[in-house]
PyMOL Python script that loads the backbone (N, CA, C, O; Angstrom):
from pymol import cmd

cmd.read_pdbstr("""\
ATOM      1  N   UNK A   1      -4.027  17.461 -34.471  1.00  0.00           N
ATOM      2  CA  UNK A   1      -5.430  17.849 -33.849  1.00  0.00           C
ATOM      3  C   UNK A   1      -6.145  16.686 -33.183  1.00  0.00           C
ATOM      4  O   UNK A   1      -6.907  16.846 -32.231  1.00  0.00           O
ATOM      5  N   UNK A   2      -5.880  15.572 -33.697  1.00  0.00           N
ATOM      6  CA  UNK A   2      -5.805  14.234 -33.522  1.00  0.00           C
ATOM      7  C   UNK A   2      -5.831  13.773 -32.270  1.00  0.00           C
ATOM      8  O   UNK A   2      -6.634  13.492 -31.382  1.00  0.00           O
ATOM      9  N   UNK A   3      -4.690  13.789 -32.492  1.00  0.00           N
ATOM     10  CA  UNK A   3      -3.999  13.357 -30.999  1.00  0.00           C
ATOM     11  C   UNK A   3      -4.427  14.056 -29.683  1.00  0.00           C
ATOM     12  O   UNK A   3      -4.442  13.563 -28.555  1.00  0.00           O
ATOM     13  N   UNK A   4      -4.875  15.687 -30.183  1.00  0.00           N
ATOM     14  CA  UNK A   4      -4.861  16.048 -28.816  1.00  0.00           C
ATOM     15  C   UNK A   4      -6.450  15.827 -28.802  1.00  0.00           C
ATOM     16  O   UNK A   4      -7.000  16.079 -27.729  1.00  0.00           O
ATOM     17  N   UNK A   5      -7.026  15.512 -29.562  1.00  0.00           N
ATOM     18  CA  UNK A   5      -8.866  14.711 -29.278  1.00  0.00           C
ATOM     19  C   UNK A   5      -8.606  14.060 -28.680  1.00  0.00           C
ATOM     20  O   UNK A   5      -8.949  14.239 -27.511  1.00  0.00           O
ATOM     21  N   UNK A   6      -7.595  12.484 -29.109  1.00  0.00           N
ATOM     22  CA  UNK A   6      -7.762  11.487 -28.551  1.00  0.00           C
ATOM     23  C   UNK A   6      -7.417  11.558 -26.975  1.00  0.00           C
ATOM     24  O   UNK A   6      -8.012  10.867 -26.148  1.00  0.00           O
ATOM     25  N   UNK A   7      -6.186  12.650 -26.587  1.00  0.00           N
ATOM     26  CA  UNK A   7      -5.926  12.776 -25.079  1.00  0.00           C
ATOM     27  C   UNK A   7      -6.731  13.147 -24.308  1.00  0.00           C
ATOM     28  O   UNK A   7      -6.766  12.808 -23.125  1.00  0.00           O
ATOM     29  N   UNK A   8      -7.831  14.222 -25.097  1.00  0.00           N
ATOM     30  CA  UNK A   8      -8.998  14.921 -24.585  1.00  0.00           C
ATOM     31  C   UNK A   8      -9.807  13.592 -24.191  1.00  0.00           C
ATOM     32  O   UNK A   8     -10.057  13.461 -22.992  1.00  0.00           O
ATOM     33  N   UNK A   9     -10.175  12.749 -24.937  1.00  0.00           N
ATOM     34  CA  UNK A   9     -11.108  12.073 -24.822  1.00  0.00           C
ATOM     35  C   UNK A   9     -10.836  10.527 -23.822  1.00  0.00           C
ATOM     36  O   UNK A   9     -11.558   9.627 -23.393  1.00  0.00           O
ATOM     37  N   UNK A  10      -9.493  10.840 -23.783  1.00  0.00           N
ATOM     38  CA  UNK A  10      -8.507   9.765 -22.526  1.00  0.00           C
ATOM     39  C   UNK A  10      -9.049  10.235 -21.522  1.00  0.00           C
ATOM     40  O   UNK A  10      -9.698   9.466 -20.813  1.00  0.00           O
ATOM     41  N   UNK A  11      -8.944  11.578 -21.183  1.00  0.00           N
ATOM     42  CA  UNK A  11      -8.652  12.422 -19.807  1.00  0.00           C
ATOM     43  C   UNK A  11     -10.144  12.435 -19.347  1.00  0.00           C
ATOM     44  O   UNK A  11     -10.421  12.737 -18.186  1.00  0.00           O
ATOM     45  N   UNK A  12     -11.247  12.058 -20.393  1.00  0.00           N
ATOM     46  CA  UNK A  12     -12.479  12.050 -19.874  1.00  0.00           C
ATOM     47  C   UNK A  12     -12.909  13.641 -19.118  1.00  0.00           C
ATOM     48  O   UNK A  12     -13.396  13.800 -17.999  1.00  0.00           O
ATOM     49  N   UNK A  13     -12.599  14.560 -19.995  1.00  0.00           N
ATOM     50  CA  UNK A  13     -13.179  15.741 -19.430  1.00  0.00           C
ATOM     51  C   UNK A  13     -14.820  15.776 -19.579  1.00  0.00           C
ATOM     52  O   UNK A  13     -15.505  16.524 -18.882  1.00  0.00           O
ATOM     53  N   UNK A  14     -15.265  15.061 -20.369  1.00  0.00           N
ATOM     54  CA  UNK A  14     -16.660  15.297 -20.472  1.00  0.00           C
ATOM     55  C   UNK A  14     -17.301  14.769 -19.287  1.00  0.00           C
ATOM     56  O   UNK A  14     -18.430  15.175 -19.013  1.00  0.00           O
ATOM     57  N   UNK A  15     -16.695  13.869 -18.509  1.00  0.00           N
ATOM     58  CA  UNK A  15     -17.684  13.380 -17.166  1.00  0.00           C
ATOM     59  C   UNK A  15     -17.144  14.087 -16.427  1.00  0.00           C
ATOM     60  O   UNK A  15     -17.674  13.874 -15.337  1.00  0.00           O
ATOM     61  N   UNK A  16     -15.927  15.285 -16.255  1.00  0.00           N
ATOM     62  CA  UNK A  16     -15.527  16.240 -14.975  1.00  0.00           C
ATOM     63  C   UNK A  16     -16.280  17.205 -15.354  1.00  0.00           C
ATOM     64  O   UNK A  16     -16.645  17.758 -14.317  1.00  0.00           O
ATOM     65  N   UNK A  17     -16.977  18.026 -16.745  1.00  0.00           N
ATOM     66  CA  UNK A  17     -17.453  18.790 -16.734  1.00  0.00           C
ATOM     67  C   UNK A  17     -19.172  18.922 -16.425  1.00  0.00           C
ATOM     68  O   UNK A  17     -19.849  19.867 -16.022  1.00  0.00           O
ATOM     69  N   UNK A  18     -19.493  17.631 -16.783  1.00  0.00           N
ATOM     70  CA  UNK A  18     -20.890  17.157 -16.438  1.00  0.00           C
ATOM     71  C   UNK A  18     -20.785  16.900 -14.697  1.00  0.00           C
ATOM     72  O   UNK A  18     -21.840  17.195 -14.136  1.00  0.00           O
ATOM     73  N   UNK A  19     -20.067  16.573 -14.089  1.00  0.00           N
ATOM     74  CA  UNK A  19     -19.996  16.901 -12.266  1.00  0.00           C
ATOM     75  C   UNK A  19     -20.006  18.206 -12.023  1.00  0.00           C
ATOM     76  O   UNK A  19     -20.686  18.691 -11.118  1.00  0.00           O
ATOM     77  N   UNK A  20     -19.285  18.871 -12.777  1.00  0.00           N
ATOM     78  CA  UNK A  20     -19.229  20.541 -12.447  1.00  0.00           C
ATOM     79  C   UNK A  20     -20.194  21.085 -12.700  1.00  0.00           C
ATOM     80  O   UNK A  20     -20.351  22.069 -11.977  1.00  0.00           O
ATOM     81  N   UNK A  21     -21.335  20.855 -13.744  1.00  0.00           N
ATOM     82  CA  UNK A  21     -22.338  21.339 -14.091  1.00  0.00           C
ATOM     83  C   UNK A  21     -23.685  21.233 -13.087  1.00  0.00           C
ATOM     84  O   UNK A  21     -24.623  22.029 -13.049  1.00  0.00           O
ATOM     85  N   UNK A  22     -23.470  19.815 -12.157  1.00  0.00           N
ATOM     86  CA  UNK A  22     -24.485  19.100 -11.538  1.00  0.00           C
ATOM     87  C   UNK A  22     -23.708  18.979 -10.008  1.00  0.00           C
ATOM     88  O   UNK A  22     -23.131  17.939  -9.689  1.00  0.00           O
ATOM     89  N   UNK A  23     -23.754  19.871  -9.336  1.00  0.00           N
ATOM     90  CA  UNK A  23     -22.902  19.809  -8.051  1.00  0.00           C
ATOM     91  C   UNK A  23     -23.712  18.614  -7.078  1.00  0.00           C
ATOM     92  O   UNK A  23     -23.170  17.734  -6.409  1.00  0.00           O
ATOM     93  N   UNK A  24     -24.965  18.848  -7.210  1.00  0.00           N
ATOM     94  CA  UNK A  24     -25.787  17.838  -6.373  1.00  0.00           C
ATOM     95  C   UNK A  24     -25.258  16.128  -6.999  1.00  0.00           C
ATOM     96  O   UNK A  24     -25.443  15.363  -6.052  1.00  0.00           O
ATOM     97  N   UNK A  25     -24.937  15.678  -7.693  1.00  0.00           N
ATOM     98  CA  UNK A  25     -24.670  14.681  -8.344  1.00  0.00           C
ATOM     99  C   UNK A  25     -23.366  14.285  -7.960  1.00  0.00           C
ATOM    100  O   UNK A  25     -23.099  13.108  -7.719  1.00  0.00           O
ATOM    101  N   UNK A  26     -22.483  15.268  -7.886  1.00  0.00           N
ATOM    102  CA  UNK A  26     -21.297  15.359  -7.206  1.00  0.00           C
ATOM    103  C   UNK A  26     -21.049  14.885  -5.753  1.00  0.00           C
ATOM    104  O   UNK A  26     -20.229  14.041  -5.393  1.00  0.00           O
ATOM    105  N   UNK A  27     -21.894  15.574  -5.005  1.00  0.00           N
ATOM    106  CA  UNK A  27     -22.286  15.428  -3.718  1.00  0.00           C
ATOM    107  C   UNK A  27     -22.496  14.079  -3.465  1.00  0.00           C
ATOM    108  O   UNK A  27     -21.848  13.367  -2.698  1.00  0.00           O
ATOM    109  N   UNK A  28     -23.442  13.773  -4.158  1.00  0.00           N
ATOM    110  CA  UNK A  28     -24.390  12.417  -3.917  1.00  0.00           C
ATOM    111  C   UNK A  28     -23.068  11.040  -4.271  1.00  0.00           C
ATOM    112  O   UNK A  28     -22.964   9.971  -3.670  1.00  0.00           O
ATOM    113  N   UNK A  29     -22.425  11.424  -5.131  1.00  0.00           N
ATOM    114  CA  UNK A  29     -21.134  10.438  -5.482  1.00  0.00           C
ATOM    115  C   UNK A  29     -20.396  10.413  -4.734  1.00  0.00           C
ATOM    116  O   UNK A  29     -19.954   9.332  -4.346  1.00  0.00           O
ATOM    117  N   UNK A  30     -19.814  12.007  -4.052  1.00  0.00           N
ATOM    118  CA  UNK A  30     -18.425  11.854  -2.811  1.00  0.00           C
ATOM    119  C   UNK A  30     -19.282  11.213  -1.592  1.00  0.00           C
ATOM    120  O   UNK A  30     -18.627  10.628  -0.730  1.00  0.00           O
ATOM    121  N   UNK A  31     -20.844  11.278  -1.432  1.00  0.00           N
ATOM    122  CA  UNK A  31     -21.383  10.697  -0.023  1.00  0.00           C
ATOM    123  C   UNK A  31     -21.256   9.246  -0.043  1.00  0.00           C
ATOM    124  O   UNK A  31     -20.868   8.674   0.975  1.00  0.00           O
ATOM    125  N   UNK A  32     -21.602   8.456  -1.315  1.00  0.00           N
ATOM    126  CA  UNK A  32     -21.512   7.391  -1.468  1.00  0.00           C
ATOM    127  C   UNK A  32     -20.064   6.541  -1.256  1.00  0.00           C
ATOM    128  O   UNK A  32     -19.817   5.484  -0.675  1.00  0.00           O
ATOM    129  N   UNK A  33     -19.070   7.677  -2.138  1.00  0.00           N
ATOM    130  CA  UNK A  33     -17.660   7.152  -1.986  1.00  0.00           C
ATOM    131  C   UNK A  33     -17.374   6.773  -0.202  1.00  0.00           C
ATOM    132  O   UNK A  33     -17.108   5.711   0.360  1.00  0.00           O
ATOM    133  N   UNK A  34     -17.554   8.034   0.265  1.00  0.00           N
ATOM    134  CA  UNK A  34     -17.390   7.994   1.931  1.00  0.00           C
ATOM    135  C   UNK A  34     -18.160   6.851   2.530  1.00  0.00           C
ATOM    136  O   UNK A  34     -17.572   6.093   3.302  1.00  0.00           O
ATOM    137  N   UNK A  35     -19.155   6.704   2.302  1.00  0.00           N
ATOM    138  CA  UNK A  35     -20.201   5.357   2.919  1.00  0.00           C
ATOM    139  C   UNK A  35     -18.936   3.960   2.430  1.00  0.00           C
ATOM    140  O   UNK A  35     -18.212   3.346   3.213  1.00  0.00           O
ATOM    141  N   UNK A  36     -18.996   3.840   1.395  1.00  0.00           N
ATOM    142  CA  UNK A  36     -17.921   2.631   0.867  1.00  0.00           C
ATOM    143  C   UNK A  36     -16.682   2.497   1.414  1.00  0.00           C
ATOM    144  O   UNK A  36     -16.194   1.385   1.611  1.00  0.00           O
ATOM    145  N   UNK A  37     -15.902   3.910   1.785  1.00  0.00           N
ATOM    146  CA  UNK A  37     -14.515   3.865   2.550  1.00  0.00           C
ATOM    147  C   UNK A  37     -14.955   3.315   3.645  1.00  0.00           C
ATOM    148  O   UNK A  37     -14.572   2.181   3.931  1.00  0.00           O
ATOM    149  N   UNK A  38     -15.822   3.992   4.451  1.00  0.00           N
ATOM    150  CA  UNK A  38     -15.787   3.719   5.877  1.00  0.00           C
ATOM    151  C   UNK A  38     -16.822   2.510   6.276  1.00  0.00           C
ATOM    152  O   UNK A  38     -17.035   2.238   7.457  1.00  0.00           O
ATOM    153  N   UNK A  39     -17.308   1.964   5.436  1.00  0.00           N
ATOM    154  CA  UNK A  39     -17.437   0.567   5.575  1.00  0.00           C
ATOM    155  C   UNK A  39     -16.300  -0.309   5.241  1.00  0.00           C
ATOM    156  O   UNK A  39     -16.321  -1.399   5.814  1.00  0.00           O
ATOM    157  N   UNK A  40     -15.398  -0.103   4.516  1.00  0.00           N
ATOM    158  CA  UNK A  40     -14.259  -0.839   3.926  1.00  0.00           C
ATOM    159  C   UNK A  40     -13.269  -0.827   5.465  1.00  0.00           C
ATOM    160  O   UNK A  40     -12.993  -1.830   6.123  1.00  0.00           O
ATOM    161  N   UNK A  41     -12.918   0.384   5.732  1.00  0.00           N
ATOM    162  CA  UNK A  41     -12.300   0.426   7.161  1.00  0.00           C
ATOM    163  C   UNK A  41     -12.965  -0.359   8.228  1.00  0.00           C
ATOM    164  O   UNK A  41     -12.185  -1.018   8.916  1.00  0.00           O
ATOM    165  N   UNK A  42     -14.531  -0.465   8.603  1.00  0.00           N
ATOM    166  CA  UNK A  42     -14.861  -1.176   9.220  1.00  0.00           C
ATOM    167  C   UNK A  42     -14.906  -2.646   9.345  1.00  0.00           C
ATOM    168  O   UNK A  42     -14.863  -3.373  10.338  1.00  0.00           O
ATOM    169  N   UNK A  43     -15.000  -2.887   8.140  1.00  0.00           N
ATOM    170  CA  UNK A  43     -15.004  -4.057   7.747  1.00  0.00           C
ATOM    171  C   UNK A  43     -13.440  -4.443   8.180  1.00  0.00           C
ATOM    172  O   UNK A  43     -13.366  -5.209   9.140  1.00  0.00           O
ATOM    173  N   UNK A  44     -12.415  -4.086   7.698  1.00  0.00           N
ATOM    174  CA  UNK A  44     -10.781  -4.486   7.633  1.00  0.00           C
ATOM    175  C   UNK A  44     -10.401  -4.308   9.162  1.00  0.00           C
ATOM    176  O   UNK A  44      -9.536  -5.033   9.652  1.00  0.00           O
ATOM    177  N   UNK A  45     -11.141  -3.202  10.020  1.00  0.00           N
ATOM    178  CA  UNK A  45     -10.262  -3.439  11.216  1.00  0.00           C
ATOM    179  C   UNK A  45     -11.147  -4.613  12.139  1.00  0.00           C
ATOM    180  O   UNK A  45     -10.573  -5.133  13.097  1.00  0.00           O
ATOM    181  N   UNK A  46     -12.344  -4.942  11.856  1.00  0.00           N
ATOM    182  CA  UNK A  46     -12.982  -6.092  12.446  1.00  0.00           C
ATOM    183  C   UNK A  46     -12.249  -7.246  12.379  1.00  0.00           C
ATOM    184  O   UNK A  46     -11.990  -7.947  13.357  1.00  0.00           O
ATOM    185  N   UNK A  47     -11.806  -7.528  10.915  1.00  0.00           N
ATOM    186  CA  UNK A  47     -10.970  -8.837  10.424  1.00  0.00           C
ATOM    187  C   UNK A  47      -9.496  -8.628  11.236  1.00  0.00           C
ATOM    188  O   UNK A  47      -8.895  -9.567  11.759  1.00  0.00           O
ATOM    189  N   UNK A  48      -9.149  -7.594  11.242  1.00  0.00           N
ATOM    190  CA  UNK A  48      -7.547  -7.602  11.559  1.00  0.00           C
ATOM    191  C   UNK A  48      -8.047  -8.015  13.043  1.00  0.00           C
ATOM    192  O   UNK A  48      -7.819  -9.135  13.500  1.00  0.00           O
ATOM    193  N   UNK A  49      -8.655  -7.147  13.658  1.00  0.00           N
ATOM    194  CA  UNK A  49      -9.035  -7.207  15.027  1.00  0.00           C
ATOM    195  C   UNK A  49      -9.090  -8.743  15.849  1.00  0.00           C
ATOM    196  O   UNK A  49      -8.418  -9.021  16.842  1.00  0.00           O
ATOM    197  N   UNK A  50     -10.159  -9.730  15.098  1.00  0.00           N
ATOM    198  CA  UNK A  50     -10.628 -10.691  15.389  1.00  0.00           C
ATOM    199  C   UNK A  50      -9.263 -11.672  14.849  1.00  0.00           C
ATOM    200  O   UNK A  50      -9.138 -12.712  15.496  1.00  0.00           O
ATOM    201  N   UNK A  51      -8.348 -11.472  13.858  1.00  0.00           N
ATOM    202  CA  UNK A  51      -7.130 -12.537  13.762  1.00  0.00           C
ATOM    203  C   UNK A  51      -6.125 -12.162  14.793  1.00  0.00           C
ATOM    204  O   UNK A  51      -5.213 -12.953  15.034  1.00  0.00           O
ATOM    205  N   UNK A  52      -6.199 -11.156  15.352  1.00  0.00           N
ATOM    206  CA  UNK A  52      -5.090 -10.639  16.271  1.00  0.00           C
ATOM    207  C   UNK A  52      -5.578 -11.277  17.938  1.00  0.00           C
ATOM    208  O   UNK A  52      -4.762 -11.659  18.776  1.00  0.00           O
ATOM    209  N   UNK A  53      -7.026 -11.266  18.118  1.00  0.00           N
ATOM    210  CA  UNK A  53      -7.781 -11.828  19.102  1.00  0.00           C
ATOM    211  C   UNK A  53      -7.498 -13.236  18.903  1.00  0.00           C
ATOM    212  O   UNK A  53      -7.007 -13.782  19.891  1.00  0.00           O
ATOM    213  N   UNK A  54      -7.700 -14.050  17.767  1.00  0.00           N
ATOM    214  CA  UNK A  54      -7.308 -15.638  17.658  1.00  0.00           C
ATOM    215  C   UNK A  54      -5.992 -15.838  18.393  1.00  0.00           C
ATOM    216  O   UNK A  54      -5.811 -16.583  19.356  1.00  0.00           O
ATOM    217  N   UNK A  55      -4.990 -14.959  17.713  1.00  0.00           N
ATOM    218  CA  UNK A  55      -3.438 -15.316  18.191  1.00  0.00           C
ATOM    219  C   UNK A  55      -3.001 -14.639  19.596  1.00  0.00           C
ATOM    220  O   UNK A  55      -1.821 -14.759  19.926  1.00  0.00           O
ATOM    221  N   UNK A  56      -3.934 -13.899  20.482  1.00  0.00           N
ATOM    222  CA  UNK A  56      -3.609 -13.841  21.759  1.00  0.00           C
ATOM    223  C   UNK A  56      -4.335 -14.805  22.274  1.00  0.00           C
ATOM    224  O   UNK A  56      -3.982 -14.963  23.442  1.00  0.00           O
ATOM    225  N   UNK A  57      -5.478 -15.788  21.873  1.00  0.00           N
ATOM    226  CA  UNK A  57      -5.835 -16.640  22.615  1.00  0.00           C
ATOM    227  C   UNK A  57      -4.968 -17.922  22.660  1.00  0.00           C
ATOM    228  O   UNK A  57      -4.803 -18.522  23.722  1.00  0.00           O
ATOM    229  N   UNK A  58      -4.373 -18.366  21.407  1.00  0.00           N
ATOM    230  CA  UNK A  58      -3.498 -19.077  21.281  1.00  0.00           C
ATOM    231  C   UNK A  58      -1.999 -19.027  21.688  1.00  0.00           C
ATOM    232  O   UNK A  58      -1.237 -19.981  21.848  1.00  0.00           O
ATOM    233  N   UNK A  59      -1.775 -17.842  21.806  1.00  0.00           N
ATOM    234  CA  UNK A  59      -0.677 -17.699  23.056  1.00  0.00           C
ATOM    235  C   UNK A  59      -1.155 -17.703  24.565  1.00  0.00           C
ATOM    236  O   UNK A  59      -0.426 -18.043  25.496  1.00  0.00           O
ATOM    237  N   UNK A  60      -2.253 -17.353  24.674  1.00  0.00           N
ATOM    238  CA  UNK A  60      -2.776 -17.781  25.733  1.00  0.00           C
ATOM    239  C   UNK A  60      -2.769 -19.136  26.343  1.00  0.00           C
ATOM    240  O   UNK A  60      -2.453 -19.438  27.494  1.00  0.00           O
ATOM    241  N   UNK A  61      -3.166 -19.885  25.392  1.00  0.00           N
ATOM    242  CA  UNK A  61      -3.558 -21.106  25.644  1.00  0.00           C
ATOM    243  C   UNK A  61      -2.269 -21.917  25.642  1.00  0.00           C
ATOM    244  O   UNK A  61      -2.214 -22.954  26.304  1.00  0.00           O
ATOM    245  N   UNK A  62      -1.441 -21.578  25.072  1.00  0.00           N
ATOM    246  CA  UNK A  62       0.155 -22.394  25.319  1.00  0.00           C
ATOM    247  C   UNK A  62       0.916 -21.892  27.079  1.00  0.00           C
ATOM    248  O   UNK A  62       1.985 -22.410  27.402  1.00  0.00           O
ATOM    249  N   UNK A  63       0.391 -21.137  27.798  1.00  0.00           N
ATOM    250  CA  UNK A  63       0.705 -20.681  28.965  1.00  0.00           C
ATOM    251  C   UNK A  63       2.135 -20.452  29.283  1.00  0.00           C
ATOM    252  O   UNK A  63       2.688 -20.895  30.289  1.00  0.00           O
ATOM    253  N   UNK A  64       2.775 -19.638  28.241  1.00  0.00           N
ATOM    254  CA  UNK A  64       3.643 -19.462  28.221  1.00  0.00           C
ATOM    255  C   UNK A  64       4.216 -18.529  29.680  1.00  0.00           C
ATOM    256  O   UNK A  64       3.566 -17.616  30.187  1.00  0.00           O
ATOM    257  N   UNK A  65       5.452 -18.974  30.130  1.00  0.00           N
ATOM    258  CA  UNK A  65       5.958 -18.115  31.888  1.00  0.00           C
ATOM    259  C   UNK A  65       5.884 -16.750  31.436  1.00  0.00           C
ATOM    260  O   UNK A  65       4.990 -16.055  31.918  1.00  0.00           O
ATOM    261  N   UNK A  66       6.718 -16.219  30.541  1.00  0.00           N
ATOM    262  CA  UNK A  66       7.114 -14.595  30.317  1.00  0.00           C
ATOM    263  C   UNK A  66       5.964 -14.223  29.997  1.00  0.00           C
ATOM    264  O   UNK A  66       5.607 -13.257  30.671  1.00  0.00           O
ATOM    265  N   UNK A  67       5.037 -14.650  29.079  1.00  0.00           N
ATOM    266  CA  UNK A  67       3.693 -14.088  28.896  1.00  0.00           C
ATOM    267  C   UNK A  67       2.781 -13.616  30.060  1.00  0.00           C
ATOM    268  O   UNK A  67       2.448 -12.452  30.278  1.00  0.00           O
ATOM    269  N   UNK A  68       2.422 -14.759  30.796  1.00  0.00           N
ATOM    270  CA  UNK A  68       2.176 -14.865  31.848  1.00  0.00           C
ATOM    271  C   UNK A  68       2.666 -13.684  32.996  1.00  0.00           C
ATOM    272  O   UNK A  68       1.695 -13.185  33.565  1.00  0.00           O
ATOM    273  N   UNK A  69       3.582 -13.315  33.301  1.00  0.00           N
ATOM    274  CA  UNK A  69       4.107 -12.705  34.092  1.00  0.00           C
ATOM    275  C   UNK A  69       4.445 -11.107  33.516  1.00  0.00           C
ATOM    276  O   UNK A  69       4.942 -10.206  34.191  1.00  0.00           O
ATOM    277  N   UNK A  70       4.052 -11.035  32.154  1.00  0.00           N
ATOM    278  CA  UNK A  70       3.894  -9.872  31.355  1.00  0.00           C
ATOM    279  C   UNK A  70       2.321  -9.380  31.667  1.00  0.00           C
ATOM    280  O   UNK A  70       1.976  -8.243  31.989  1.00  0.00           O
ATOM    281  N   UNK A  71       1.684 -10.253  31.528  1.00  0.00           N
ATOM    282  CA  UNK A  71       0.190  -9.723  31.785  1.00  0.00           C
ATOM    283  C   UNK A  71      -0.292  -9.108  33.059  1.00  0.00           C
ATOM    284  O   UNK A  71      -0.970  -8.097  33.245  1.00  0.00           O
ATOM    285  N   UNK A  72       0.438 -10.318  34.222  1.00  0.00           N
ATOM    286  CA  UNK A  72       0.500 -10.053  35.716  1.00  0.00           C
ATOM    287  C   UNK A  72       0.995  -8.684  35.809  1.00  0.00           C
ATOM    288  O   UNK A  72       0.322  -7.827  36.383  1.00  0.00           O
ATOM    289  N   UNK A  73       2.170  -8.410  35.263  1.00  0.00           N
ATOM    290  CA  UNK A  73       2.376  -6.624  35.780  1.00  0.00           C
ATOM    291  C   UNK A  73       1.608  -6.114  35.607  1.00  0.00           C
ATOM    292  O   UNK A  73       1.168  -5.274  36.392  1.00  0.00           O
ATOM    293  N   UNK A  74       0.926  -6.501  34.097  1.00  0.00           N
ATOM    294  CA  UNK A  74      -0.013  -5.132  33.561  1.00  0.00           C
ATOM    295  C   UNK A  74      -1.123  -4.859  34.244  1.00  0.00           C
ATOM    296  O   UNK A  74      -1.560  -3.711  34.326  1.00  0.00           O
ATOM    297  N   UNK A  75      -1.736  -5.973  34.846  1.00  0.00           N
ATOM    298  CA  UNK A  75      -2.953  -6.069  35.559  1.00  0.00           C
ATOM    299  C   UNK A  75      -2.280  -5.299  36.944  1.00  0.00           C
ATOM    300  O   UNK A  75      -2.915  -4.320  37.335  1.00  0.00           O
ATOM    301  N   UNK A  76      -1.416  -5.557  37.481  1.00  0.00           N
ATOM    302  CA  UNK A  76      -1.293  -4.921  38.646  1.00  0.00           C
ATOM    303  C   UNK A  76      -0.921  -3.207  38.718  1.00  0.00           C
ATOM    304  O   UNK A  76      -1.161  -2.562  39.738  1.00  0.00           O
ATOM    305  N   UNK A  77      -0.409  -2.691  37.696  1.00  0.00           N
ATOM    306  CA  UNK A  77      -0.203  -1.556  36.893  1.00  0.00           C
ATOM    307  C   UNK A  77      -1.298  -0.858  36.888  1.00  0.00           C
ATOM    308  O   UNK A  77      -1.415   0.215  37.480  1.00  0.00           O
ATOM    309  N   UNK A  78      -2.303  -1.480  36.133  1.00  0.00           N
ATOM    310  CA  UNK A  78      -3.645  -1.018  35.918  1.00  0.00           C
ATOM    311  C   UNK A  78      -4.381  -0.728  37.336  1.00  0.00           C
ATOM    312  O   UNK A  78      -4.650   0.426  37.670  1.00  0.00           O
ATOM    313  N   UNK A  79      -4.651  -1.717  38.052  1.00  0.00           N
ATOM    314  CA  UNK A  79      -4.863  -2.032  39.633  1.00  0.00           C
ATOM    315  C   UNK A  79      -4.565  -0.583  40.154  1.00  0.00           C
ATOM    316  O   UNK A  79      -5.401   0.309  40.294  1.00  0.00           O
ATOM    317  N   UNK A  80      -2.857  -0.492  40.489  1.00  0.00           N
ATOM    318  CA  UNK A  80      -2.385   0.614  41.204  1.00  0.00           C
ATOM    319  C   UNK A  80      -2.844   1.889  40.557  1.00  0.00           C
ATOM    320  O   UNK A  80      -2.833   2.847  41.330  1.00  0.00           O
ATOM    321  N   UNK A  81      -3.373   2.226  38.939  1.00  0.00           N
ATOM    322  CA  UNK A  81      -3.182   3.306  38.625  1.00  0.00           C
ATOM    323  C   UNK A  81      -4.952   3.491  38.999  1.00  0.00           C
ATOM    324  O   UNK A  81      -5.351   4.651  39.102  1.00  0.00           O
ATOM    325  N   UNK A  82      -5.872   2.463  39.175  1.00  0.00           N
ATOM    326  CA  UNK A  82      -7.383   2.828  39.544  1.00  0.00           C
ATOM    327  C   UNK A  82      -7.511   3.092  41.062  1.00  0.00           C
ATOM    328  O   UNK A  82      -8.542   3.560  41.544  1.00  0.00           O
ATOM    329  N   UNK A  83      -6.492   2.794  41.749  1.00  0.00           N
ATOM    330  CA  UNK A  83      -6.304   3.058  43.416  1.00  0.00           C
ATOM    331  C   UNK A  83      -5.883   4.363  43.308  1.00  0.00           C
ATOM    332  O   UNK A  83      -6.510   5.061  44.104  1.00  0.00           O
ATOM    333  N   UNK A  84      -5.102   4.976  42.673  1.00  0.00           N
ATOM    334  CA  UNK A  84      -4.600   6.091  43.065  1.00  0.00           C
ATOM    335  C   UNK A  84      -5.215   7.355  41.975  1.00  0.00           C
ATOM    336  O   UNK A  84      -4.679   8.456  41.849  1.00  0.00           O
ATOM    337  N   UNK A  85      -6.316   6.951  41.327  1.00  0.00           N
ATOM    338  CA  UNK A  85      -7.162   7.897  40.769  1.00  0.00           C
ATOM    339  C   UNK A  85      -8.071   8.656  41.924  1.00  0.00           C
ATOM    340  O   UNK A  85      -8.619   8.132  42.893  1.00  0.00           O
ATOM    341  N   UNK A  86      -8.069   9.975  41.550  1.00  0.00           N
ATOM    342  CA  UNK A  86      -9.107  10.986  42.128  1.00  0.00           C
ATOM    343  C   UNK A  86     -10.575  10.902  42.229  1.00  0.00           C
ATOM    344  O   UNK A  86     -11.200  10.920  41.169  1.00  0.00           O
ATOM    345  N   UNK A  87     -11.327  10.800  43.519  1.00  0.00           N
ATOM    346  CA  UNK A  87     -12.682  10.618  43.460  1.00  0.00           C
ATOM    347  C   UNK A  87     -13.464  11.582  42.908  1.00  0.00           C
ATOM    348  O   UNK A  87     -14.684  11.430  42.850  1.00  0.00           O
TER     349      UNK A  87
END
""", "prot")
cmd.dss("prot")
cmd.show_as("cartoon", "prot")
cmd.util.cbc("prot")
cmd.orient("prot")
């Protein structure tokens, strides 16, 4: 019986029961968790994008012929697509 009581205490069922009895608190906690998750995603995406742009800047500064040719072809394809779009 003591092991069962210890297992239930470890499972923290009192906190779950408290949240179940107070749905507004559960909604508030889930709202805060969603805000934190969204902020973390935005911050992480910003950092990854900044690192990627720094990498691209350094590659462009090297003036590699293959990269320049690839970028030129990409620009030509985009320009061609823009010209062929219906008005």
